[in-house]
C-alpha positions in Angstrom: 123.2 41.6 153.2 120.3 40.1 155.0 120.2 41.0 158.7 118.2 39.6 161.6 116.6 42.8 162.9 114.7 43.4 166.1 111.2 44.8 165.7 108.1 45.6 167.8 104.8 43.9 167.1 102.1 46.5 166.4 99.2 44.3 165.5 98.5 40.6 164.9 96.0 39.0 162.5 95.5 35.7 160.8 96.0 35.7 157.0 95.2 32.7 155.0 95.5 30.5 158.1 98.9 31.9 159.1 99.5 34.1 162.2 101.0 37.3 160.8 102.0 40.6 162.4 102.7 44.2 161.4 106.1 44.9 162.9 107.9 48.2 163.4 111.6 48.3 162.7 112.6 51.7 163.9 110.1 53.5 161.7 109.8 51.0 158.9 106.8 48.6 159.1 106.7 45.2 157.5 104.5 42.1 157.6 106.0 39.2 159.5 105.1 35.6 160.0 104.7 34.5 163.6 104.5 30.8 163.1 107.8 30.2 165.0 106.7 32.3 167.9 103.0 31.5 168.3 102.6 33.2 171.7 104.2 36.5 170.7 101.9 39.4 171.7 101.3 43.0 170.5 103.9 45.3 172.1 106.6 42.6 172.4 109.9 42.6 170.4 111.3 39.8 168.3 114.3 39.2 166.1 113.1 38.9 162.5 114.9 37.4 159.6 113.6 37.1 156.0 110.1 37.8 157.1 109.9 35.4 160.1 109.9 36.2 163.8 112.5 33.9 165.2 113.2 34.8 168.8 111.6 37.0 171.5 113.8 40.0 172.6 113.5 42.3 175.6 112.8 46.0 174.8 116.1 47.4 175.9 118.2 45.0 173.8 115.9 45.7 170.8 116.3 49.4 171.1 120.0 49.3 171.6 120.4 47.1 168.5 118.1 49.3 166.4 120.1 52.4 167.4 123.4 50.7 166.5 122.1 49.5 163.2 120.8 53.0 162.4 124.2 54.6 163.3 126.0 52.1 161.0 123.5 52.7 158.2 122.4 49.1 158.2 118.7 49.8 158.5 118.8 51.9 155.3 120.7 49.1 153.6 118.2 46.5 154.8 115.0 48.5 154.4 115.9 51.4 152.0 114.2 52.3 148.8 115.2 49.5 146.3 115.2 52.0 143.4 117.5 54.4 145.3 119.8 51.5 146.3 119.9 50.3 142.7 120.7 53.8 141.4 123.5 54.2 144.0 125.0 50.9 143.0 124.9 51.9 139.3 126.7 55.2 140.2 129.4 53.2 141.9 127.9 54.1 145.3 128.6 57.8 144.8 125.1 58.8 146.0 125.3 61.9 143.8 122.5 63.6 141.9 120.7 61.6 139.3 
């Protein structure tokens, strides 16, 4: 599954001519392209999908969505360790000792 997840912009820099940001998704930090939201600033929240900030979001809505995703385990599914996820899939999702 590929979610559109809200995240908070921590820092902004230009990389190879593209405006990029380090974005925090409830504890997980990823690099995100800001070309669709050129006026987004540090401290603001945005909906991010496949590495692109697509829409500005208010802080309260972002926090509520992140809490809900965390409760449902969707953040782990989206950002979890790919090796752990692959091992779980190989075990039939058992999640037991390896």
